C-alpha positions in Angstrom: -103.3 128.4 59.8 -104.6 126.1 62.8 -106.1 123.1 62.0 -110.0 122.3 61.1 -112.5 123.3 64.2 -113.0 120.4 66.2 -116.6 120.6 65.6 -116.2 120.6 61.8 -117.4 117.8 59.7 -115.2 115.6 57.7 -116.2 113.6 54.8 -114.4 110.7 53.5 -115.0 109.4 50.1 -114.3 105.7 50.4 -114.7 103.1 53.0 -112.6 100.5 52.1 -109.6 99.3 54.7 -107.9 102.9 54.0 -111.2 104.9 54.3 -113.0 103.6 57.2 -109.6 103.8 59.1 -109.5 107.7 58.1 -113.3 107.7 59.1 -112.3 105.7 62.6 -109.7 108.7 63.4 -111.2 111.7 62.6 -114.5 110.3 64.5 -112.2 109.9 67.7 -110.9 113.2 67.5 -114.1 114.2 67.6 -115.4 115.5 64.3 -118.9 114.2 62.8 -117.8 112.1 59.6 -119.5 111.2 56.9 -118.7 108.4 55.4 -119.6 107.4 51.5 -118.4 104.9 48.8 -120.2 104.2 45.4 -120.6 100.4 46.1 -124.0 99.4 47.9 -123.3 98.0 51.3 -119.7 99.1 51.5 -120.1 101.9 54.3 -122.6 99.6 56.6 -119.8 96.9 56.0 -117.2 99.5 57.4 -119.2 100.8 60.4 -119.7 97.2 61.3 -115.4 96.5 61.0 -115.4 100.1 62.7 -117.5 98.9 65.5 -115.9 95.7 65.8 -112.2 96.8 66.1 -113.5 99.2 68.8 -115.2 96.1 71.0 -112.1 94.4 70.9 -110.4 97.6 72.6 -113.0 97.5 74.9 -112.6 93.9 76.0 -109.0 94.6 76.3 -109.3 97.4 78.1 -108.1 99.7 76.2 -111.3 102.3 75.5 -114.0 103.1 77.8 -117.1 101.5 76.3 -118.8 105.3 76.4 -116.0 106.2 74.7 -117.0 103.2 71.8 -120.5 104.8 71.5 -119.2 108.1 71.4 -117.2 107.8 68.2 -120.1 105.0 66.7 -122.3 108.1 67.2 -120.6 110.3 64.9 -120.1 108.3 62.1 -122.7 109.1 59.1 -123.5 106.6 56.0 -124.3 108.3 53.1 -125.2 106.6 49.8 -125.0 110.2 47.5 -121.6 111.9 47.0 -123.9 114.8 47.7 -124.3 114.2 51.4 -120.8 115.1 52.0 -121.1 119.1 50.7 -121.5 119.9 54.3 -117.9 118.9 55.2 -114.6 120.8 55.8 -112.4 118.7 55.2 -112.8 115.9 52.3 -109.9 112.6 52.2 -110.5 110.8 49.4 -109.5 107.2 50.1 -110.7 105.4 46.7 -108.6 102.8 44.5 -104.7 103.7 42.9 -106.6 104.8 39.7 -105.9 108.2 38.7 -108.9 108.6 36.5 -111.2 107.4 39.6 -109.4 109.6 41.4 -109.4 112.5 39.4 -113.4 112.4 38.7 -114.2 112.1 42.2 -112.3 114.7 43.1 -113.5 117.2 40.5 -117.1 116.1 41.8 -116.0 117.0 45.3 -114.7 119.8 44.5 -117.9 121.1 42.7 -120.0 120.0 45.7 -118.0 121.6 48.8 -118.3 124.8 50.1 -115.4 126.8 48.2 -113.0 127.1 51.6 -112.9 123.5 52.3 -110.1 121.3 51.8 -109.8 118.4 49.6 -107.3 115.5 50.5 -105.9 112.5 48.6 -104.7 109.5 50.4 -102.9 108.5 47.2 -99.3 106.6 47.9 -98.0 107.3 44.5 -99.7 109.0 42.2 -98.7 112.5 40.8 -101.1 114.9 42.7 -100.6 117.1 40.0 -102.1 114.7 37.5 -104.9 114.5 40.2 -105.2 118.0 40.4 -105.8 118.2 36.8 -109.4 118.3 36.9 -110.1 120.5 39.2 -111.0 124.5 38.2 -108.9 125.3 41.9 -105.9 122.9 42.5 -104.7 124.4 45.4 -107.5 123.7 47.5 -105.6 119.8 46.9 -103.3 118.3 49.2 -102.1 115.0 49.8 -103.0 113.3 53.1 -101.3 110.1 53.3 -101.8 107.8 56.0 -100.3 104.5 56.9 -102.4 101.5 57.4 -103.8 100.6 60.0 -104.9 104.2 59.9 -106.1 103.9 63.2 -102.8 102.5 64.7 -100.1 104.1 62.8 -99.1 107.3 63.7 -97.3 109.2 60.5 -99.0 111.2 58.0 -97.4 112.8 55.0 -98.6 115.7 54.0 -97.8 116.5 50.7 -98.0 119.6 48.8 -98.0 119.7 45.3 -97.1 122.7 42.6 -100.0 124.3 42.8 -100.7 123.2 46.7 -101.7 126.5 48.7 -99.2 126.6 51.4 -102.3 127.4 53.6 -104.2 124.4 52.8 -101.0 121.7 53.5 -100.8 124.0 56.6 -104.2 123.3 57.6 -104.0 119.4 56.9 -100.5 119.4 58.3 -102.1 121.1 61.8 -105.5 118.8 61.3 -103.3 115.7 61.2 -101.4 116.6 64.1 -104.7 117.4 66.2 -106.4 113.7 65.5 -103.1 112.3 67.5 -101.0 111.7 64.2 -97.5 112.6 63.4 -97.6 114.3 60.1 -94.3 115.0 58.3 -94.2 117.3 54.7 -93.2 116.2 51.7 -93.0 117.6 47.8 -95.1 115.8 45.3 -92.4 113.3 44.4 -93.2 109.8 43.1 -93.1 107.5 46.7 -93.2 110.6 48.4 -90.9 109.9 51.5 -91.6 106.4 52.6 -92.6 104.4 49.4 -89.7 105.9 47.8 -86.4 105.7 50.4 -87.9 102.0 51.5 -87.5 100.7 48.3 -83.9 99.7 49.0 -85.0 97.3 51.8 -86.6 95.4 49.4 -84.7 95.2 46.5 -81.4 94.9 48.6 -82.7 91.9 49.5 -83.8 90.6 46.6 -80.8 91.2 44.5 -78.8 89.0 47.4 -81.3 86.3 46.9 -80.7 86.1 43.3 -77.0 87.0 43.9 -77.0 83.8 46.4 -75.3 85.7 49.2 -78.3 83.8 51.6 -81.4 82.4 51.6 -84.3 84.3 52.4 -84.6 83.1 56.0 -80.9 84.1 56.9 -81.5 87.3 54.9 -84.6 88.2 57.0 -82.6 87.1 60.6 -79.3 89.0 59.7 -81.3 92.2 58.8 -84.3 91.6 62.0 -81.7 90.4 64.8 -78.8 92.3 63.4 -80.1 95.7 62.2 -82.8 95.9 64.2 -85.6 95.9 61.4 -88.8 94.9 63.1 -89.3 92.3 60.5 -87.0 90.7 57.7 -87.6 92.6 54.3 -89.1 89.0 52.5 -91.7 88.2 55.2 -92.4 91.8 55.2 -93.2 91.6 51.8 -95.4 88.4 51.8 -97.6 90.3 54.1 -97.8 93.4 52.5 -98.0 91.5 49.1 -95.9 90.6 46.6 -98.2 91.8 43.9 -98.6 95.2 45.8 -95.0 95.6 46.6 -93.5 94.4 43.1 -96.0 96.9 41.9 -95.3 100.0 44.0 -91.6 99.2 42.7 -92.7 99.4 39.2 -94.7 102.7 39.4 -91.4 104.1 40.9 -89.5 102.9 38.5 -91.8 104.0 35.6 -92.4 107.3 37.5 -88.4 108.0 37.5 -88.0 107.0 34.0 -86.4 103.8 34.5 -83.9 104.8 37.1 -82.1 101.4 37.2 -81.6 101.7 41.7 -85.6 100.9 41.8 -85.3 98.3 38.7 -88.0 95.6 39.8 -86.8 92.1 40.6 -87.7 89.0 38.3 -87.5 86.9 41.2 -90.3 88.7 42.8 -92.2 89.1 39.2 -92.0 85.4 38.6 -93.4 84.8 42.2 -96.5 87.2 41.2 -96.9 85.1 38.5 -97.2 81.9 39.9 -99.5 83.0 43.0 -97.2 83.2 45.5 -98.6 86.6 46.8 -97.3 86.0 50.4 -99.6 85.3 53.4 -103.0 86.5 51.8 -102.6 83.7 49.2 -100.9 81.3 51.6 -97.3 81.3 50.6 -94.7 83.7 49.0 -91.2 83.8 50.1 -92.6 81.8 52.8 -95.4 78.9 53.3 -98.2 80.1 55.6 -100.1 77.1 55.1 -101.4 75.4 58.7 -98.3 72.8 58.8 -95.8 75.2 57.2 -92.5 74.5 58.6 -90.1 77.2 57.2 -86.2 77.1 57.7 -84.5 79.2 60.5 -81.5 81.3 59.5 -78.3 79.4 59.0 -76.6 79.0 62.1 -72.7 78.1 61.8 -72.0 74.6 64.0 -70.0 75.5 67.6 -66.4 77.1 66.7 -63.4 77.0 69.3 -63.0 79.1 72.3 -60.2 81.7 71.7 -57.1 81.4 73.2 -55.8 84.8 72.8 -57.9 88.0 71.7 -56.3 91.3 71.1 -58.1 94.7 70.4 -55.7 97.2 68.5 -57.3 100.5 68.4 -60.4 101.3 68.3 -63.5 99.8 66.4 -65.1 102.8 65.3 -68.9 102.0 64.7 -68.5 98.7 66.7 -66.9 99.8 69.8 -69.8 98.1 71.1 -68.1 94.8 70.2 -64.9 95.9 72.1 -66.6 96.8 75.5 -68.7 93.2 75.2 -65.4 91.2 74.9 -63.9 93.0 77.5 -66.8 92.2 79.7 -66.6 88.9 79.1 -64.4 86.2 80.5 -62.2 86.1 77.5 -58.8 87.0 77.8 -58.8 90.5 75.9 -55.5 92.5 75.3 -55.7 96.2 74.4 -53.0 97.4 71.7 -52.6 100.3 70.2 -53.4 99.9 65.9 -55.4 100.8 63.4 -59.0 99.1 64.5 -58.8 95.3 64.7 -60.1 92.5 66.5 -57.0 89.6 66.5 -58.5 86.4 67.5 -55.7 83.5 68.0 -53.6 85.0 64.9 -57.1 85.8 62.5 -58.1 89.8 61.5 -62.0 90.6 62.6 -62.9 93.9 60.8 -66.1 95.3 60.1 -66.7 95.9 56.6 -65.9 98.7 54.8 -67.9 97.8 51.6 -65.2 95.8 49.8 -65.5 92.5 49.7 -63.0 90.4 52.6 -60.8 88.7 49.8 -60.3 92.4 47.8 -59.7 94.2 51.2 -57.2 91.0 52.8 -55.2 91.7 49.3 -55.1 95.3 49.6 -54.1 95.5 53.4 -51.6 92.5 52.9 -53.4 90.4 55.4 -53.2 86.7 55.7 -56.3 85.7 57.3 -59.2 88.8 57.3 -62.7 88.0 58.4 -65.4 90.6 57.7 -68.3 91.0 60.0 -71.5 93.0 59.5 -72.9 96.4 61.1 -75.3 95.7 63.6 -77.8 98.4 65.3 -76.3 97.3 68.4 -73.5 95.1 68.4 -73.3 94.4 72.2 -77.0 93.5 72.3 -77.6 91.8 69.1 -78.1 88.1 69.4 -76.5 87.1 65.4 -73.8 88.4 63.7 -73.1 87.9 60.0 -69.6 87.1 59.0 -67.6 86.6 55.6 -65.0 85.5 53.7 -61.5 84.3 55.2 -60.2 80.5 54.7 -61.8 77.4 56.5 -59.7 77.7 59.7 -60.4 81.9 60.1 -64.0 81.4 59.5 -64.2 79.0 62.8 -61.9 81.2 64.8 -64.4 83.7 64.5 -67.7 82.0 64.8 -65.6 80.6 68.0 -65.2 84.3 69.3 -68.3 85.6 68.7 -70.2 82.2 69.8 -68.3 83.0 73.4 -70.0 86.2 73.4 -73.2 84.7 73.2 -74.0 85.0 69.7 -75.1 83.3 66.9 -73.1 83.7 64.0 -74.5 83.2 60.1 -72.2 83.1 57.4 -72.9 84.3 54.0 -70.9 84.7 50.8 -68.2 86.8 50.7 -69.7 90.1 48.8 -68.9 93.7 49.2 -70.9 95.2 51.3 -72.5 92.1 53.2 -76.3 92.5 54.0 -76.5 95.2 56.7 -74.1 97.7 55.8 -75.2 97.4 52.0 -79.1 97.7 53.5 -78.2 100.9 55.2 -75.7 102.2 52.7 -78.9 101.7 50.1 -81.1 103.5 52.2 -78.8 106.5 53.3 -77.8 107.0 50.0 -82.0 107.2 48.8 -83.1 109.4 51.8 -79.8 112.0 51.3 -81.0 111.9 47.7 -84.7 112.7 48.6 -83.6 115.5 51.0 -81.1 117.3 47.8 -84.3 117.2 45.4 -86.2 118.9 48.5 -88.7 116.2 49.0 -88.6 116.4 52.4 -86.3 117.8 55.2 -83.4 115.3 56.6 -85.7 115.5 59.8 -88.6 115.0 58.1 -87.4 111.5 55.9 -86.0 109.9 59.5 -89.1 111.0 61.3 -91.0 109.1 58.6 -88.9 106.0 58.2 -89.0 105.3 62.2 -93.0 106.4 62.6 -94.6 105.3 59.2 -92.2 101.8 59.3 -90.7 101.4 62.5 -87.0 101.7 61.6 -85.3 101.4 64.4 -83.0 104.2 63.5 -83.6 107.2 60.8 -81.2 106.1 57.5 -79.7 109.5 58.2 -79.4 109.3 61.4 -77.6 105.9 60.5 -75.5 107.5 58.2 -74.2 109.9 60.7 -73.2 106.9 63.2 -71.6 104.4 60.6 -70.0 107.4 58.6 -70.7 108.8 55.2 -67.6 107.6 54.0 -67.9 103.8 55.1 -71.1 104.3 53.5 -69.9 105.3 49.8 -66.9 103.4 49.7 -70.0 100.1 49.9 -71.8 101.5 47.2 -68.5 102.5 44.8 -67.7 98.9 45.0 -71.1 97.8 44.6 -71.1 100.1 41.8 -68.0 98.3 40.3 -70.0 95.2 40.0 -72.3 94.2 37.5 -75.5 95.9 38.7 -75.5 98.9 36.2 -76.1 102.3 37.7 -78.2 101.1 40.8 -75.6 101.7 43.3 -74.7 106.1 41.8 -74.0 107.8 44.9 -75.7 110.7 45.6 -73.7 113.6 45.2 -75.3 114.7 48.8 -74.2 112.1 50.6 -70.9 111.8 48.7 -70.4 115.2 49.7 -70.6 114.6 53.1 -68.0 111.4 53.0 -65.6 114.3 51.6 -66.0 116.6 54.1 -66.6 114.4 57.4 -70.0 116.1 57.6 -73.4 114.9 59.5 -76.9 115.4 58.6 -77.7 116.3 62.2 
């Protein structure tokens, strides 16, 4: 089944930030858009906001003036819900309140034509619960846009247990016709993005609570080393700690209190103190006019290495070996089990264990762990942990000689990037195993929806599921309850050497 016709009318119920964004997208795609909100003046405010956004694009040379006028001409302000009756597709975009959505969609069903498609932009509520008030729940699908809707490519097309596959197909095709990147998801708590992204925040909060590093350093390591566009603490401040905490609580409750989604008491305390992030002037960081937030920690200069020996392959860190060989350091290659020896100090990519436990197991006098990086050659920051002070200085000097800043963190299983990637891949694998989405759609959603540098399952293939499972098992052996229970699918991949792609 194709998309709704190009000349079909689209209705949008709710003229808040999401509703007006969806209305703009539909109008830009050529549809006449009927925009409704129950609050007096809300629709006019929304159209004015769209006009201002379009004027800005014209001023920057990104949109012809003639196209701006055409888009605005297609937006029709409606002050009675019945005015949406001619719509071939109605998208509900009101507050995340189950009863409000249920009543609204039931009323829209009674007004719209029998073949009109009903869609909800819910980000967290169960589709089946929303559909309970409908005479024909097969007409309802999720059409979850991301904020800001005109700029964000991803749309999660969600099918509930009663959704007609033809309806989901039409919503999918329509989103694609509107220039979006649709993915399919089953009606499971958080769908794809809000579920799979939870560890990005949860692991950072756990690391901060455990004193592994401060917020600025954790952000810097995940941003500079992991390649994420923003660190988790800056991102939580941008989203709003109240919003982020509420989503975590909702998913935690929806999954029956699964400890994997346990809300952070630290974030809760920030919310209770009114430190909501950018919108309140402060959260994990300060946003006042004269705010001066600390940079990521940086180790003082270390000694330039006299000898560098690379024994065997370095696995996912092979780019580091190539960079060392391209430098002006004297580098010697030998056969071996995969280790960098810097003035006799062993440097190894974390395998999930703490450096102390690994050194004992492998009978190494001096071992310094370095964290996972998206691109070892290009990253400007390396995180290291473990080892005696002299060993840490030797490792620091080596990485600094390669032009990298060094952040020394507390020795901890999985470090920061590796633990975060392991948890993201674990959550993604669990979603695939539960039939929420395909591996391809999960990775597409995380790249196109939240700008991850690599899909979690592609990252699992690159790093190796065995290394990630070791990290999870080591973390599970600590004092974190069932938080690190490994997905059977990820464990199967580790046992068989399988890949997701």
